[in-house]
Short mmCIF file of the C-alpha atoms (twelve columns), coordinates in Angstrom:
data_MODEL
# 
_entry.id   MODEL 
# 
loop_
_atom_site.group_PDB 
_atom_site.id 
_atom_site.type_symbol 
_atom_site.label_atom_id 
_atom_site.label_alt_id 
_atom_site.label_comp_id 
_atom_site.label_asym_id 
_atom_site.label_seq_id 
_atom_site.Cartn_x 
_atom_site.Cartn_y 
_atom_site.Cartn_z 
_atom_site.pdbx_PDB_model_num 
ATOM 1   C CA . UNK A 1   -74.064 98.549 44.516 1 
ATOM 2   C CA . UNK A 2   -70.507 98.404 44.949 1 
ATOM 3   C CA . UNK A 3   -70.839 95.684 47.489 1 
ATOM 4   C CA . UNK A 4   -71.863 93.244 44.608 1 
ATOM 5   C CA . UNK A 5   -68.387 93.803 43.153 1 
ATOM 6   C CA . UNK A 6   -66.378 93.388 46.211 1 
ATOM 7   C CA . UNK A 7   -64.530 89.976 46.318 1 
ATOM 8   C CA . UNK A 8   -62.648 88.804 49.146 1 
ATOM 9   C CA . UNK A 9   -58.896 88.065 48.466 1 
ATOM 10  C CA . UNK A 10  -59.504 84.265 48.514 1 
ATOM 11  C CA . UNK A 11  -62.311 84.711 45.940 1 
ATOM 12  C CA . UNK A 12  -60.115 87.099 43.838 1 
ATOM 13  C CA . UNK A 13  -57.209 84.288 43.967 1 
ATOM 14  C CA . UNK A 14  -59.477 81.472 43.144 1 
ATOM 15  C CA . UNK A 15  -61.104 83.503 40.118 1 
ATOM 16  C CA . UNK A 16  -57.731 84.195 38.894 1 
ATOM 17  C CA . UNK A 17  -56.504 80.641 39.014 1 
ATOM 18  C CA . UNK A 18  -59.640 79.650 37.070 1 
ATOM 19  C CA . UNK A 19  -58.775 82.128 34.628 1 
ATOM 20  C CA . UNK A 20  -55.151 80.966 34.232 1 
ATOM 21  C CA . UNK A 21  -56.445 77.376 33.850 1 
ATOM 22  C CA . UNK A 22  -58.496 78.480 30.985 1 
ATOM 23  C CA . UNK A 23  -55.507 79.914 29.409 1 
ATOM 24  C CA . UNK A 24  -53.377 76.998 30.151 1 
ATOM 25  C CA . UNK A 25  -51.252 79.091 32.267 1 
ATOM 26  C CA . UNK A 26  -50.938 76.229 34.853 1 
ATOM 27  C CA . UNK A 27  -47.844 77.565 36.791 1 
ATOM 28  C CA . UNK A 28  -49.731 81.205 37.490 1 
ATOM 29  C CA . UNK A 29  -52.645 79.291 38.463 1 
ATOM 30  C CA . UNK A 30  -50.634 77.214 40.818 1 
ATOM 31  C CA . UNK A 31  -49.178 80.451 42.093 1 
ATOM 32  C CA . UNK A 32  -52.425 81.625 43.043 1 
ATOM 33  C CA . UNK A 33  -53.310 78.487 44.679 1 
ATOM 34  C CA . UNK A 34  -50.369 78.488 46.589 1 
ATOM 35  C CA . UNK A 35  -51.006 81.939 47.970 1 
ATOM 36  C CA . UNK A 36  -54.367 80.870 49.384 1 
ATOM 37  C CA . UNK A 37  -54.755 80.575 53.324 1 
ATOM 38  C CA . UNK A 38  -54.450 77.004 54.545 1 
ATOM 39  C CA . UNK A 39  -58.151 76.528 55.210 1 
ATOM 40  C CA . UNK A 40  -59.154 77.534 51.433 1 
ATOM 41  C CA . UNK A 41  -56.599 74.907 50.060 1 
ATOM 42  C CA . UNK A 42  -58.963 72.145 51.496 1 
ATOM 43  C CA . UNK A 43  -62.143 73.410 49.757 1 
ATOM 44  C CA . UNK A 44  -63.235 71.213 46.830 1 
ATOM 45  C CA . UNK A 45  -63.183 73.982 44.318 1 
ATOM 46  C CA . UNK A 46  -59.542 74.460 45.206 1 
ATOM 47  C CA . UNK A 47  -58.816 70.857 44.872 1 
ATOM 48  C CA . UNK A 48  -60.576 70.768 41.653 1 
ATOM 49  C CA . UNK A 49  -58.412 73.703 40.556 1 
ATOM 50  C CA . UNK A 50  -55.307 71.490 41.375 1 
ATOM 51  C CA . UNK A 51  -56.605 68.591 39.455 1 
ATOM 52  C CA . UNK A 52  -57.164 70.737 36.349 1 
ATOM 53  C CA . UNK A 53  -53.533 71.914 36.749 1 
ATOM 54  C CA . UNK A 54  -51.970 68.719 37.271 1 
ATOM 55  C CA . UNK A 55  -54.065 67.206 34.170 1 
ATOM 56  C CA . UNK A 56  -53.101 70.274 32.006 1 
ATOM 57  C CA . UNK A 57  -49.459 69.532 32.813 1 
ATOM 58  C CA . UNK A 58  -49.980 65.929 32.094 1 
ATOM 59  C CA . UNK A 59  -49.042 65.041 35.727 1 
ATOM 60  C CA . UNK A 60  -51.528 61.979 35.844 1 
ATOM 61  C CA . UNK A 61  -50.564 60.514 39.259 1 
ATOM 62  C CA . UNK A 62  -51.008 63.772 41.160 1 
ATOM 63  C CA . UNK A 63  -54.193 64.601 39.273 1 
ATOM 64  C CA . UNK A 64  -55.650 61.092 40.179 1 
ATOM 65  C CA . UNK A 65  -54.765 61.459 43.713 1 
ATOM 66  C CA . UNK A 66  -56.712 64.836 44.043 1 
ATOM 67  C CA . UNK A 67  -59.431 63.371 41.898 1 
ATOM 68  C CA . UNK A 68  -59.914 60.557 44.130 1 
ATOM 69  C CA . UNK A 69  -60.061 62.730 47.028 1 
ATOM 70  C CA . UNK A 70  -62.976 64.614 45.096 1 
ATOM 71  C CA . UNK A 71  -64.754 61.489 44.581 1 
ATOM 72  C CA . UNK A 72  -64.551 60.618 48.301 1 
ATOM 73  C CA . UNK A 73  -65.653 64.263 49.525 1 
ATOM 74  C CA . UNK A 74  -68.378 64.614 46.946 1 
ATOM 75  C CA . UNK A 75  -69.769 61.292 46.490 1 
ATOM 76  C CA . UNK A 76  -72.688 62.355 44.171 1 
ATOM 77  C CA . UNK A 77  -70.901 65.067 42.217 1 
ATOM 78  C CA . UNK A 78  -69.655 63.951 38.759 1 
ATOM 79  C CA . UNK A 79  -66.523 66.146 38.242 1 
ATOM 80  C CA . UNK A 80  -64.247 63.959 40.298 1 
ATOM 81  C CA . UNK A 81  -65.169 60.778 38.804 1 
ATOM 82  C CA . UNK A 82  -64.855 62.219 35.298 1 
ATOM 83  C CA . UNK A 83  -61.561 63.549 36.144 1 
ATOM 84  C CA . UNK A 84  -60.159 60.515 37.876 1 
ATOM 85  C CA . UNK A 85  -61.346 58.300 34.960 1 
ATOM 86  C CA . UNK A 86  -59.621 60.239 32.651 1 
ATOM 87  C CA . UNK A 87  -56.395 60.233 34.502 1 
ATOM 88  C CA . UNK A 88  -56.757 56.331 34.872 1 
ATOM 89  C CA . UNK A 89  -57.106 56.228 31.101 1 
ATOM 90  C CA . UNK A 90  -53.993 58.580 30.547 1 
ATOM 91  C CA . UNK A 91  -52.134 56.298 32.808 1 
ATOM 92  C CA . UNK A 92  -52.823 53.323 30.518 1 
ATOM 93  C CA . UNK A 93  -55.403 51.995 32.884 1 
ATOM 94  C CA . UNK A 94  -58.182 52.195 30.452 1 
ATOM 95  C CA . UNK A 95  -60.208 49.056 31.605 1 
ATOM 96  C CA . UNK A 96  -60.041 50.485 35.232 1 
ATOM 97  C CA . UNK A 97  -61.179 53.759 33.857 1 
ATOM 98  C CA . UNK A 98  -64.310 52.324 32.159 1 
ATOM 99  C CA . UNK A 99  -65.190 50.408 35.212 1 
ATOM 100 C CA . UNK A 100 -64.591 53.520 37.608 1 
ATOM 101 C CA . UNK A 101 -66.775 55.654 35.475 1 
ATOM 102 C CA . UNK A 102 -69.511 53.022 35.110 1 
ATOM 103 C CA . UNK A 103 -69.611 52.510 38.860 1 
ATOM 104 C CA . UNK A 104 -69.996 56.032 39.679 1 
ATOM 105 C CA . UNK A 105 -72.658 58.151 41.026 1 
ATOM 106 C CA . UNK A 106 -76.226 58.281 39.124 1 
ATOM 107 C CA . UNK A 107 -75.613 61.975 38.629 1 
ATOM 108 C CA . UNK A 108 -72.913 61.049 35.951 1 
ATOM 109 C CA . UNK A 109 -75.875 59.891 33.737 1 
ATOM 110 C CA . UNK A 110 -76.920 63.396 33.141 1 
ATOM 111 C CA . UNK A 111 -73.661 64.398 31.625 1 
ATOM 112 C CA . UNK A 112 -72.769 64.216 27.885 1 
ATOM 113 C CA . UNK A 113 -69.057 63.925 28.680 1 
ATOM 114 C CA . UNK A 114 -69.752 60.897 30.792 1 
ATOM 115 C CA . UNK A 115 -71.235 58.792 27.703 1 
ATOM 116 C CA . UNK A 116 -68.593 60.569 25.452 1 
ATOM 117 C CA . UNK A 117 -65.777 59.157 27.744 1 
ATOM 118 C CA . UNK A 118 -67.430 55.721 27.914 1 
ATOM 119 C CA . UNK A 119 -67.576 55.792 24.371 1 
ATOM 120 C CA . UNK A 120 -63.580 56.545 24.115 1 
ATOM 121 C CA . UNK A 121 -62.834 54.023 26.756 1 
ATOM 122 C CA . UNK A 122 -64.731 51.305 24.967 1 
ATOM 123 C CA . UNK A 123 -63.444 52.333 21.512 1 
ATOM 124 C CA . UNK A 124 -59.722 51.952 23.007 1 
ATOM 125 C CA . UNK A 125 -60.797 48.616 24.431 1 
ATOM 126 C CA . UNK A 126 -61.953 47.246 21.120 1 
ATOM 127 C CA . UNK A 127 -65.617 47.307 22.333 1 
ATOM 128 C CA . UNK A 128 -66.822 48.880 19.016 1 
ATOM 129 C CA . UNK A 129 -70.418 48.344 19.436 1 
ATOM 130 C CA . UNK A 130 -70.614 49.663 23.033 1 
ATOM 131 C CA . UNK A 131 -68.468 52.579 21.951 1 
ATOM 132 C CA . UNK A 132 -71.090 53.471 19.174 1 
ATOM 133 C CA . UNK A 133 -73.771 53.156 21.605 1 
ATOM 134 C CA . UNK A 134 -72.363 55.448 24.229 1 
ATOM 135 C CA . UNK A 135 -71.296 58.047 21.695 1 
ATOM 136 C CA . UNK A 136 -74.844 58.208 20.352 1 
ATOM 137 C CA . UNK A 137 -76.128 58.999 23.796 1 
ATOM 138 C CA . UNK A 138 -73.400 61.513 24.151 1 
ATOM 139 C CA . UNK A 139 -74.308 63.358 20.888 1 
ATOM 140 C CA . UNK A 140 -78.050 63.347 21.730 1 
ATOM 141 C CA . UNK A 141 -77.140 65.186 25.007 1 
ATOM 142 C CA . UNK A 142 -74.640 67.415 23.213 1 
ATOM 143 C CA . UNK A 143 -74.431 67.458 19.373 1 
ATOM 144 C CA . UNK A 144 -71.269 69.479 19.436 1 
ATOM 145 C CA . UNK A 145 -69.414 66.465 20.684 1 
ATOM 146 C CA . UNK A 146 -69.925 64.769 17.319 1 
ATOM 147 C CA . UNK A 147 -67.374 67.344 16.028 1 
ATOM 148 C CA . UNK A 148 -64.936 66.574 18.687 1 
ATOM 149 C CA . UNK A 149 -65.326 62.966 18.115 1 
ATOM 150 C CA . UNK A 150 -64.283 63.003 14.427 1 
ATOM 151 C CA . UNK A 151 -60.751 64.407 15.782 1 
ATOM 152 C CA . UNK A 152 -60.493 62.560 18.924 1 
ATOM 153 C CA . UNK A 153 -57.336 59.916 18.527 1 
ATOM 154 C CA . UNK A 154 -59.283 57.670 21.169 1 
ATOM 155 C CA . UNK A 155 -61.826 57.165 18.480 1 
ATOM 156 C CA . UNK A 156 -59.666 56.808 15.440 1 
ATOM 157 C CA . UNK A 157 -60.774 53.079 14.911 1 
ATOM 158 C CA . UNK A 158 -64.647 54.765 14.498 1 
ATOM 159 C CA . UNK A 159 -63.663 57.614 12.221 1 
ATOM 160 C CA . UNK A 160 -65.485 56.102 9.308  1 
ATOM 161 C CA . UNK A 161 -68.615 55.510 11.294 1 
ATOM 162 C CA . UNK A 162 -68.659 58.960 12.900 1 
ATOM 163 C CA . UNK A 163 -68.481 61.018 9.593  1 
# 
């Protein structure tokens, strides 16, 4: 039974970094990541932790570089594509973010956040009808997103339609 609870040092550091990210303690998460052995730093889960740290610290260029690496390494996984598009949006490249996300792998279409982000990007670009259609798809997949949408600054132009 004890063997079930034993973690390697690498696993412990990754778990600690994940916990720090949840708590928005990005410097602490980065310390855990920095202490990992070199071979672990090339793992996709570790790269994603770096992306999340950079995003949390609003280091959009660094986050984008790592997110694009994830997209190349995991061509069918939605995470890197969602992160990369969000970074593009935060860098003021919203049209590029919209195109990047739409051109991503089919696995994205299973995620409510995919449609939510397309709705946000469309709203920011003044494509109101597209935004509303994307948001309805997002809300049908995850009704809790409707509450978030009412507060999202990207959706301010749709505030009345979202109430």
